[in-house]
C-alpha positions in Angstrom: -5.1 -208.4 -63.8 -5.0 -204.6 -64.4 -7.0 -204.7 -67.7 -10.4 -205.9 -66.3 -10.1 -203.3 -63.5 -9.5 -200.5 -66.0 -12.5 -201.6 -68.1 -14.8 -201.6 -65.1 -13.5 -198.2 -64.1 -14.1 -196.8 -67.7 -17.7 -198.1 -67.6 -18.3 -196.6 -64.1 -16.9 -193.2 -65.2 -19.1 -193.1 -68.3 -22.2 -194.2 -66.2 -21.5 -191.3 -63.8 -21.5 -188.8 -66.8 -25.0 -189.9 -68.0 -27.8 -187.5 -67.1 -31.3 -188.8 -66.9 -34.5 -186.9 -67.4 -36.2 -185.4 -64.3 -39.6 -185.8 -65.8 -39.1 -189.5 -66.8 -36.1 -191.2 -65.0 -36.2 -194.1 -67.4 -35.1 -191.8 -70.3 -31.9 -189.9 -71.0 -31.9 -186.1 -70.6 -31.7 -185.4 -74.4 -31.3 -181.7 -73.7 -28.1 -182.3 -71.8 -27.0 -184.9 -74.3 -28.0 -182.7 -77.2 -26.1 -184.5 -80.0 -27.8 -187.8 -79.1 -31.1 -186.0 -79.2 -30.3 -184.8 -82.7 -29.2 -188.3 -83.7 -32.5 -189.7 -82.4 -34.5 -187.1 -84.3 -32.6 -187.7 -87.5 -33.1 -191.5 -87.3 -36.8 -191.1 -86.4 -37.5 -188.6 -89.2 -35.9 -190.9 -91.7 -37.6 -194.0 -90.4 -41.0 -192.4 -90.2 -40.6 -191.0 -93.7 -39.6 -194.5 -94.9 -42.7 -195.9 -93.2 -45.1 -193.3 -94.7 -43.7 -193.6 -98.2 -43.7 -197.4 -98.2 -47.3 -197.6 -96.8 -48.6 -195.0 -99.2 -46.9 -196.7 -102.1 -48.2 -200.1 -101.1 -51.8 -198.6 -100.8 -51.5 -197.0 -104.2 -50.4 -200.2 -105.8 -53.2 -202.2 -104.2 -55.8 -199.6 -105.2 -54.6 -198.9 -108.7 -53.4 -202.4 -109.7 -56.2 -204.2 -107.8 -54.0 -206.4 -105.6 -51.0 -206.9 -108.0 -48.1 -208.5 -106.2 -45.9 -205.6 -107.1 -46.9 -203.9 -103.8 -44.6 -206.5 -102.0 -41.6 -204.7 -103.4 -42.2 -202.0 -100.8 -42.2 -204.4 -97.9 -38.5 -204.1 -97.3 -38.8 -200.4 -96.8 -41.7 -200.9 -94.4 -39.6 -203.3 -92.4 -36.5 -201.1 -92.5 -38.6 -198.2 -91.3 -39.8 -200.2 -88.3 -36.2 -201.1 -87.4 -35.3 -197.4 -87.6 -38.2 -196.4 -85.3 -37.2 -199.1 -82.8 -33.6 -197.9 -82.8 -34.5 -194.2 -82.6 -36.9 -194.7 -79.7 -34.4 -197.0 -78.0 -31.8 -194.1 -77.9 -34.0 -192.1 -75.4 -34.3 -195.1 -73.1 -30.6 -196.1 -73.5 -31.5 -199.6 -74.7 -28.5 -201.7 -75.2 -29.6 -202.7 -78.8 -30.5 -199.1 -79.9 -27.2 -198.3 -81.7 -27.2 -201.7 -83.4 -30.7 -201.1 -84.8 -29.8 -197.6 -85.9 -26.7 -199.0 -87.7 -28.9 -201.7 -89.4 -31.2 -199.0 -90.6 -28.4 -196.7 -91.8 -26.5 -199.5 -93.5 -29.6 -200.7 -95.3 -30.4 -197.2 -96.5 -26.9 -196.6 -97.7 -26.3 -200.0 -99.5 -29.8 -200.0 -101.1 -29.6 -196.5 -102.5 -25.9 -197.1 -103.6 -27.1 -200.1 -105.6 -30.0 -198.0 -106.9 -27.6 -195.3 -108.1 -25.4 -197.9 -109.8 -28.4 -199.5 -111.5 -29.6 -196.1 -112.7 -26.3 -195.3 -114.2 -25.9 -198.8 -115.7 -29.3 -198.5 -117.4 -28.4 -195.1 -118.8 -31.0 -193.2 -116.8 -30.4 -190.3 -114.5 -30.5 -191.3 -110.8 -33.4 -189.7 -108.9 -32.6 -186.8 -106.6 -34.6 -188.6 -103.8 -32.3 -191.7 -104.1 -29.1 -189.5 -104.0 -30.4 -187.7 -100.9 -31.2 -191.0 -99.2 -27.7 -192.2 -100.0 -26.1 -189.2 -98.3 -28.6 -189.5 -95.4 -27.4 -193.1 -94.8 -23.8 -192.1 -95.1 -24.3 -189.2 -92.6 -25.9 -191.6 -90.2 -23.1 -194.2 -90.5 -20.5 -191.5 -90.1 -22.1 -190.2 -86.9 -22.9 -193.6 -85.4 -19.3 -194.8 -85.8 -17.4 -191.6 -84.9 -19.6 -189.7 -82.3 -18.0 -189.3 -78.9 -21.5 -189.0 -77.5 -22.5 -192.4 -78.8 -19.3 -193.9 -77.4 -19.8 -192.2 -74.0 -23.5 -193.1 -73.5 -23.4 -196.5 -75.3 -19.9 -197.9 -74.7 -19.2 -201.1 -76.5 -19.3 -203.1 -73.3 -22.8 -201.9 -72.6 -24.2 -202.7 -76.1 -26.1 -206.0 -76.5 -27.6 -207.6 -79.6 -30.5 -209.9 -78.8 -31.4 -212.9 -81.0 -34.6 -211.1 -82.0 -32.4 -208.2 -83.3 -30.4 -210.7 -85.4 -33.6 -212.2 -86.8 -34.8 -208.7 -87.7 -31.5 -208.0 -89.5 -31.6 -211.3 -91.4 -35.2 -210.8 -92.5 -34.4 -207.2 -93.5 -31.4 -208.2 -95.6 -33.4 -211.0 -97.2 -36.3 -208.7 -98.1 -33.9 -206.2 -99.7 -32.0 -209.0 -101.6 -35.3 -210.3 -102.9 -36.4 -206.8 -104.1 -33.0 -206.2 -105.7 -33.1 -209.5 -107.5 -36.7 -208.8 -108.6 -35.6 -205.5 -110.2 -32.6 -207.2 -111.9 -35.0 -209.8 -113.3 -37.3 -207.0 -114.5 -34.4 -205.3 -116.2 -33.4 -208.6 -117.9 -36.9 -209.2 -119.1 -37.2 -205.6 -120.4 -33.8 -206.0 -122.2 -34.8 -209.3 -123.8 -38.1 -207.9 -125.1 -36.4 -204.8 -126.7 
């Protein structure tokens, strides 16, 4: 009987330590919780950068290739950027699914660019500096999301919730990246067979 009482007390203590913004009481005071503010900015910068790069690449493919289906290979990045923006914006409002969405964004970046690095090495080409930077960006986010005391204080595990919509977003995100990866593998096989 002691354990449930302790869990409620821990959640109550952490709720008392949360500071809300005076200008907008529905948002956290990110000046007081400075490290969460930095995490939010890092996630949002990466997510917006992902959105901008994917949208501009899709537009360039549509314009230069006149509607070639290759522009669909940038769809997973667009989708992942949207997930990152949702997670980053959710941090300020202390949404129960914000950390989950940030983790999905970070894991997707890390795993995709790790595979990209492995494929580059396997094909004998030098991996791009951009891909290496994104790999370290994803690793940094994962490290921070899993080890930060601020994340554990403001978003304790008992507070976090994953909605069915979040699971659908995750599954669609993974499927899009798997499709893109398989498409690139198929392209490598076709190139190797023609050589």
